[in-house]
C-alpha positions as CSV (number, residue, x, y, z in Angstrom):
1,M,4.2,20.4,7.6
2,N,1.4,17.8,7.8
3,F,2.4,14.6,6.1
4,K,-0.2,12.8,4.0
5,R,-2.6,15.7,4.0
6,H,-5.6,13.9,2.6
7,Q,-5.7,11.3,5.3
8,F,-4.8,13.9,7.9
9,T,-7.9,15.9,7.0
10,I,-10.2,12.9,7.0
11,L,-9.0,11.7,10.4
12,K,-9.3,15.3,11.8
13,Q,-12.9,15.6,10.5
14,R,-13.9,12.2,12.0
15,L,-12.5,13.0,15.4
16,N,-14.6,16.2,15.4
17,E,-17.7,14.1,15.1
18,P,-19.5,12.4,18.0
19,R,-18.0,9.0,19.1
20,H,-19.5,6.5,16.7
21,F,-16.7,4.5,15.2
22,I,-13.2,3.2,15.8
23,Q,-10.8,5.0,13.4
24,V,-8.4,2.5,11.8
25,V,-5.4,3.8,9.9
26,A,-3.7,0.9,8.1
27,G,-0.9,0.8,5.5
28,P,2.7,-0.2,4.7
29,R,5.6,0.7,6.9
30,Q,7.3,4.1,6.6
31,T,4.3,5.8,5.0
32,G,3.8,8.3,7.8
33,K,0.9,6.8,9.9
34,T,2.5,7.5,13.3
35,T,3.8,10.9,12.2
36,M,0.4,11.9,10.9
37,V,-1.3,11.0,14.2
38,I,1.3,12.6,16.3
39,Q,0.9,15.8,14.3
40,L,-2.9,15.6,14.7
41,L,-2.5,15.2,18.5
42,E,-0.2,18.2,18.6
43,E,-2.6,20.3,16.6
44,T,-5.8,19.4,18.4
45,K,-4.2,19.5,21.9
46,R,-6.8,17.0,23.2
47,P,-5.9,14.8,26.3
48,C,-4.7,11.5,25.0
49,H,-2.9,8.2,25.7
50,F,-0.6,7.1,22.9
51,V,1.0,3.6,23.1
52,S,2.8,1.2,20.7
53,A,2.6,-2.6,20.7
54,D,5.8,-2.8,18.7
55,A,7.8,-4.2,21.7
56,V,5.0,-6.2,23.3
57,G,5.0,-10.0,23.1
58,Q,2.3,-11.5,21.0
59,A,1.0,-13.6,23.8
60,D,0.5,-10.7,26.2
61,S,-3.3,-10.7,25.9
62,F,-3.7,-8.4,29.0
63,W,-1.7,-5.5,27.5
64,I,-4.6,-3.9,25.7
65,E,-6.7,-4.2,28.9
66,Q,-3.9,-2.5,31.0
67,Q,-3.5,0.3,28.5
68,W,-7.3,0.8,28.2
69,E,-7.6,1.1,32.0
70,S,-4.8,3.6,31.9
71,A,-6.6,5.7,29.3
72,R,-9.8,5.6,31.4
73,A,-8.0,6.7,34.5
74,Q,-6.3,9.6,32.6
75,F,-9.6,10.6,31.1
76,A,-11.3,10.7,34.5
77,H,-8.4,12.8,35.9
78,S,-8.4,15.2,33.0
79,G,-11.9,16.5,33.5
80,A,-12.2,16.8,29.7
81,G,-15.4,16.0,27.8
82,E,-13.6,13.5,25.6
83,F,-10.3,11.6,25.4
84,L,-8.2,10.1,22.5
85,F,-6.7,6.7,22.9
86,V,-4.1,5.7,20.2
87,I,-2.7,2.2,19.8
88,D,0.1,1.8,17.2
89,E,1.2,-1.5,15.6
90,I,-1.9,-3.2,16.9
91,Q,-1.4,-6.3,14.7
92,K,1.4,-7.4,17.0
93,I,-1.0,-8.5,19.7
94,D,-2.8,-11.8,19.5
95,N,-6.6,-11.6,19.4
96,W,-6.4,-7.8,19.5
97,S,-9.7,-7.4,17.9
98,E,-11.6,-9.3,20.6
99,A,-10.0,-7.2,23.3
100,V,-10.8,-4.0,21.5
101,K,-14.4,-5.1,20.9
102,L,-14.8,-5.9,24.6
103,H,-13.6,-2.5,25.9
104,W,-15.1,-0.4,23.1
105,D,-18.5,-2.0,23.8
106,A,-18.1,-1.5,27.5
107,D,-17.3,2.2,27.1
108,S,-20.3,2.5,24.7
109,R,-22.6,1.1,27.3
110,N,-21.2,3.3,30.1
111,R,-21.1,6.4,27.8
112,T,-17.4,6.8,28.3
113,N,-16.3,9.2,25.6
114,I,-13.0,7.7,24.7
115,K,-12.3,7.9,20.9
116,L,-10.0,5.2,19.7
117,I,-7.5,5.4,16.8
118,I,-5.8,2.1,15.8
119,L,-2.7,2.1,13.6
120,G,-1.4,-1.0,11.9
121,S,1.2,-1.9,9.2
122,S,-0.1,-5.3,8.3
123,Q,-3.1,-4.8,6.1
124,L,-3.9,-8.5,6.0
125,L,-4.1,-8.9,9.8
126,I,-5.8,-5.6,10.3
127,Q,-8.6,-6.5,7.8
128,S,-8.9,-10.0,9.3
129,G,-9.5,-8.6,12.8
130,L,-11.9,-5.9,11.6
131,S,-14.0,-8.4,9.7
132,E,-14.0,-11.0,12.4
133,S,-14.8,-9.0,15.5
134,L,-15.4,-5.3,14.8
135,T,-18.0,-5.4,12.0
136,G,-20.0,-2.2,12.1
137,R,-17.7,-0.5,14.7
138,F,-14.9,0.9,12.6
139,E,-14.0,3.2,9.7
140,L,-10.9,2.5,7.7
141,I,-8.5,5.2,6.5
142,P,-6.1,3.5,4.1
143,M,-2.5,4.8,4.0
144,T,-0.7,4.0,0.8
145,H,2.8,4.9,-0.4
146,W,3.5,8.6,-1.0
147,C,2.5,9.8,-4.5
148,C,4.7,11.9,-6.8
149,S,3.0,15.2,-5.9
150,E,3.5,14.6,-2.2
151,M,7.2,13.7,-2.6
152,V,7.8,16.7,-5.0
153,E,6.0,19.1,-2.7
154,A,7.4,17.8,0.6
155,F,11.0,17.1,-0.3
156,G,11.7,18.9,-3.6
157,L,12.3,15.7,-5.7
158,T,12.0,15.9,-9.4
159,V,9.5,13.6,-11.1
160,E,12.4,11.7,-12.6
161,Q,13.8,11.2,-9.1
162,F,10.5,10.0,-7.8
163,A,10.4,7.4,-10.6
164,W,13.7,6.0,-9.3
165,F,13.7,6.7,-5.5
166,G,10.0,6.1,-5.0
167,G,7.7,7.3,-2.2
168,Y,9.3,6.6,1.2
169,P,9.4,10.0,3.0
170,G,12.0,8.8,5.6
171,A,14.5,8.0,2.8
172,A,14.1,11.2,0.9
173,Y,17.0,12.9,2.7
174,L,19.4,10.1,1.7
175,T,19.0,10.4,-2.1
176,N,22.3,12.3,-2.4
177,D,24.1,9.3,-1.1
178,E,22.7,6.5,-3.1
179,N,24.7,3.7,-1.5
180,R,23.4,4.8,1.9
181,W,19.9,5.1,0.5
182,K,19.9,1.6,-0.9
183,S,21.2,0.2,2.3
184,Y,18.4,2.0,4.2
185,I,15.7,0.7,1.9
186,R,16.9,-2.9,2.0
187,N,17.6,-3.1,5.7
188,A,15.2,-0.7,7.4
189,I,12.2,-1.2,5.2
190,I,12.4,-4.4,3.1
191,E,14.0,-6.7,5.7
192,T,11.9,-5.2,8.6
193,T,8.7,-5.6,6.6
194,I,9.4,-9.2,5.7
195,S,10.6,-10.3,9.1
196,K,8.2,-8.3,11.3
197,D,5.1,-7.8,9.3
198,I,5.0,-11.1,7.6
199,L,7.2,-13.9,9.0
200,M,6.6,-13.1,12.7
201,L,2.8,-12.7,12.3
202,V,1.8,-15.2,9.6
203,S,2.7,-18.9,9.3
204,V,5.0,-19.1,6.3
205,R,6.3,-22.6,5.6
206,K,9.0,-21.6,3.2
207,P,10.4,-18.1,4.2
208,A,13.3,-18.4,1.8
209,L,10.8,-18.8,-1.1
210,L,8.8,-15.8,0.0
211,R,12.0,-13.7,0.0
212,N,13.0,-15.0,-3.4
213,L,9.5,-14.3,-4.7
214,F,9.8,-10.7,-3.6
215,E,13.1,-10.2,-5.3
216,L,11.7,-11.9,-8.4
217,G,8.7,-9.4,-8.3
218,C,11.2,-6.5,-8.2
219,A,13.2,-7.9,-11.1
220,Y,10.1,-8.6,-13.2
221,S,7.9,-5.6,-12.2
222,G,5.6,-4.7,-15.1
223,Q,5.8,-8.1,-16.7
224,I,3.2,-10.9,-16.9
225,L,4.6,-14.1,-15.5
226,S,2.8,-17.4,-15.0
227,Y,3.2,-19.2,-11.7
228,N,4.9,-22.1,-13.5
229,K,7.5,-19.7,-15.0
230,M,8.0,-18.2,-11.5
231,L,8.7,-21.6,-10.1
232,R,11.2,-22.3,-12.8
233,Q,12.9,-19.0,-12.2
234,L,13.0,-19.7,-8.5
235,H,14.3,-23.3,-9.0
236,E,11.4,-24.3,-6.7
237,A,9.5,-27.6,-6.7
238,G,6.5,-26.0,-5.0
239,N,3.1,-25.3,-6.4
240,A,1.2,-22.3,-7.8
241,S,-1.1,-22.0,-4.8
242,T,1.9,-21.5,-2.5
243,L,3.2,-18.7,-4.7
244,S,-0.2,-17.1,-5.0
245,H,-0.6,-17.1,-1.2
246,Y,2.9,-15.6,-0.7
247,L,2.2,-12.9,-3.3
248,K,-0.9,-11.9,-1.4
249,L,1.1,-11.7,1.8
250,L,3.6,-9.4,0.0
251,D,0.7,-7.4,-1.3
252,S,-0.8,-7.0,2.1
253,A,2.5,-5.6,3.4
254,G,2.6,-3.0,0.6
255,M,5.6,-4.5,-1.3
256,I,4.5,-6.1,-4.6
257,T,1.2,-7.1,-6.1
258,G,0.0,-9.3,-8.9
259,L,-2.5,-7.6,-11.1
260,E,-5.2,-9.9,-12.5
261,K,-6.3,-10.2,-16.1
262,I,-9.7,-8.7,-16.8
263,F,-12.3,-10.9,-18.5
264,K,-15.5,-9.8,-20.2
265,G,-18.6,-10.9,-18.4
266,T,-20.1,-10.9,-14.9
267,S,-17.0,-12.5,-13.4
268,K,-14.4,-9.9,-14.2
269,T,-11.4,-12.1,-13.4
270,R,-10.7,-15.8,-13.5
271,S,-7.5,-17.7,-12.7
272,S,-4.8,-16.0,-14.7
273,S,-1.1,-15.3,-14.8
274,P,-0.4,-12.2,-12.6
275,K,1.3,-9.1,-13.9
276,L,3.9,-8.4,-11.2
277,Q,4.0,-4.8,-10.0
278,V,6.0,-3.2,-7.2
279,L,4.0,-0.8,-5.1
280,N,6.9,1.5,-4.6
281,T,9.7,1.8,-7.2
282,A,12.3,2.2,-4.3
283,L,11.9,-1.5,-3.8
284,M,13.2,-2.4,-7.2
285,S,15.8,0.5,-7.4
286,S,17.4,-0.6,-4.2
287,Y,18.4,-3.9,-5.8
288,S,19.8,-2.3,-9.0
289,N,23.5,-2.3,-9.7
290,Y,22.9,1.0,-11.5
291,T,22.6,4.5,-10.0
292,F,19.9,7.1,-10.8
293,Q,22.3,8.9,-13.1
294,Q,23.3,5.8,-14.9
295,I,19.9,4.3,-15.4
296,S,18.4,7.5,-16.9
297,D,21.0,7.1,-19.8
298,I,19.8,3.5,-20.6
299,P,16.5,3.9,-22.5
300,A,15.2,0.4,-22.3
301,M,15.8,0.1,-18.5
302,W,14.6,3.6,-17.8
303,G,11.4,2.9,-19.8
304,R,10.8,-0.1,-17.6
305,Q,11.4,2.0,-14.5
306,V,8.9,4.6,-15.7
307,E,6.2,2.0,-16.5
308,S,6.7,0.5,-13.0
309,A,6.3,4.0,-11.5
310,I,3.1,4.5,-13.4
311,G,1.8,1.0,-12.3
312,A,2.6,1.8,-8.7
313,H,0.9,5.2,-9.0
314,L,-2.3,3.5,-10.3
315,A,-2.2,0.7,-7.8
316,N,-1.8,3.0,-4.8
317,S,-4.4,5.5,-6.1
318,C,-7.0,2.9,-6.8
319,R,-6.7,1.4,-3.3
320,K,-7.8,4.8,-1.9
321,K,-10.8,5.0,-4.3
322,D,-13.5,2.6,-5.4
323,I,-11.6,1.7,-8.5
324,Q,-10.3,-1.8,-9.7
325,L,-7.0,-2.1,-11.5
326,F,-6.3,-4.9,-14.0
327,Y,-4.4,-5.7,-17.2
328,W,-5.7,-7.3,-20.4
329,R,-4.1,-9.6,-22.9
330,D,-5.6,-11.7,-25.7
331,Q,-2.9,-13.5,-27.8
332,N,-0.6,-10.8,-29.0
333,N,-2.9,-8.0,-28.0
334,E,-2.2,-6.4,-24.6
335,V,-3.3,-3.3,-22.7
336,D,-0.9,-2.4,-19.8
337,F,-3.6,-1.2,-17.4
338,V,-7.4,-1.3,-17.2
339,L,-9.3,0.8,-14.7
340,E,-12.9,-0.2,-13.8
341,K,-15.4,1.8,-11.8
342,N,-19.1,1.3,-11.7
343,G,-19.1,-0.7,-14.9
344,K,-17.0,1.8,-16.8
345,Y,-13.6,0.9,-18.3
346,I,-10.5,3.0,-19.1
347,G,-7.7,1.4,-21.0
348,I,-4.2,2.7,-20.5
349,E,-1.2,2.0,-22.7
350,V,2.2,3.1,-21.6
351,K,4.8,3.9,-24.3
352,T,8.2,5.2,-23.3
353,G,9.8,5.2,-26.7
354,A,12.0,2.2,-26.0
355,R,9.3,-0.4,-26.3
356,K,8.1,-1.9,-29.6
357,R,5.2,-4.3,-29.6
358,V,1.7,-4.8,-31.1
359,L,-0.6,-2.5,-29.3
360,G,-3.9,-4.0,-28.1
361,I,-6.0,-0.9,-27.7
362,G,-8.1,-1.5,-30.8
363,A,-8.9,-5.1,-29.9
364,F,-9.6,-4.1,-26.3
365,S,-12.0,-1.4,-27.5
366,K,-14.0,-3.8,-29.6
367,K,-14.4,-6.2,-26.6
368,F,-15.0,-3.8,-23.7
369,T,-16.3,-0.6,-25.3
370,P,-14.3,1.5,-22.8
371,S,-15.3,5.1,-22.0
372,K,-11.7,6.2,-22.6
373,I,-8.5,4.8,-24.0
374,L,-5.4,6.7,-23.0
375,L,-1.8,6.6,-24.2
376,V,0.7,7.7,-21.6
377,G,4.2,8.6,-22.7
378,T,5.5,9.1,-26.2
379,G,2.7,10.6,-28.4
380,G,0.2,10.8,-25.5
381,I,-0.1,12.3,-22.0
382,P,3.5,13.1,-20.8
383,W,4.4,10.5,-18.2
384,R,5.7,13.2,-15.8
385,Q,2.3,14.8,-16.0
386,F,0.4,11.5,-15.5
387,L,2.3,10.7,-12.3
388,R,0.8,13.9,-10.8
389,M,-2.8,13.2,-11.9
390,D,-5.5,11.6,-9.8
391,P,-6.8,8.5,-11.7
392,E,-10.3,9.1,-10.4
393,S,-10.4,12.3,-12.4
394,L,-10.3,10.2,-15.6
395,F,-13.8,8.9,-15.0
């Protein structure tokens, strides 16, 4: 089985084209980046050199040069017309983008047909390197968390199971032993992501605050929370700018994000309280004292879980498309999610049956004149069906 079929197809097509761009595959840990490329190499049967920087020291600035020379030597020995060079966990190397630029440009001048694939699990550092040194030399293939349809098809999960266990393919085989599954998510994914993809690679003055902010994001997923309220919840004397920065780091690592409020006008967003949203419901479920069987019998808590699953689905889907995702609130009026593409708006209200509040669709419609307003859940599109829909098809 080819994991992440859409990205697999894109990368395969690009590698069949002449050597023009570096192919960059970036996304959170445990989303199948390495597996996808290995499967591609096995299928294409092209000569290649696959290396990982995971165990290489950050200061080892000569490592990329050594590996590139090895790729050139193997290419020359192969007698093939082209060669694939794959570097995994590239963000672990200091100044990696400068080294890649140097050797890519040299091969371009010498017409050495080595096609480069870069894999990275820190979106923030990958994007920084691309924008600083490799402008015009790369194409990005974003890897997001697995969607409901992929988990259902690949591992036979039900939609309800996906809403609880989320979209980590490596953990799908552990769902029958929930204690073991929770331990795997917390130790192999959450702790590894925070310690290796954030704290080791970015200067974080208050690592304990970043960890606590992540746990707060899981506890309040789907809720709008001002930075001042977050500081009170965290018993922290810091400031909003620090929390905003840490939230962006957690977002770049594919953990939690803060959706912005949308405003009418040329500037779609201004400074606003973020709506916290996990990017994979496994992150919040792994901290729960309840099991999947228990939570599904508690309507209020299950409704919150479903809304977080819908929010994660929208957030991940929009990152692969040219779609912006927001929320909207004006006094007591609120719309859970707002999609924007090319000046068109779609308002989405989620209703699970357990929530009672004043709906804001009418007020939102008067202000934004959306092309569509959708109700997901009770009385609207069944949430199980919505989780298997492509949000781009709504436009």
